[in-house]
Steps between C-alpha positions, in 0.01 A plus 500: 500500500697528820875508476720235658614749764146585608409131526806430716423803717141376552624152597752647746234727651273200556783292651587787735140499629508120531814512715321732743208263557666161447653447842661156484270360231649388169406676176286340229649661188325484160651541154267506202614477140297487183522119486549380860460591867757432770474524878750459785477501878812690608646539849661843476679467834712209377469573127367153419216376284283270711256388229441575133258411223434603142307399193821335377490226769482163325207362699302821450593579138344181365160581651489863381381621161718811525714659766355844444142484626311531828456123535876447475563770761250337737670162456839656578352669809372169636831329425711765675268489803546124519879527471517783755298294749741212445790740573333609825372840386142595577503882504652716227481856375389540136743679267327576171805686372405766249190310385144613565299273733270384221460204267776241526667657804169510688414141399839380627455680833149367556605143415794523741259616773268209424803269515560604860744793488410789728547854365 
């Protein structure tokens, strides 16, 4: 089991690489817990959240069996893509944090791409 420090160091290392390639694109940041998944589109230049979605959203929560499976992550990915488009964002850089690009994180990313986000 990785310690909290090593997880934070991995997330910071990934964000440092993202800053190098991001340019002026906002960051699509993912947080995954054991019961839910959360995603935000963040403009780091101004420090504002442009769009957000999670398995706790009322319109989404009713249609999901659980917030902790691949289907729920895909639904959140489509929802955040829709909200980001509405906010005028079409290109983002994907920030997986300290999570491996597999399972729920991968499903969310692929659904956001299908929803029209470019990354």
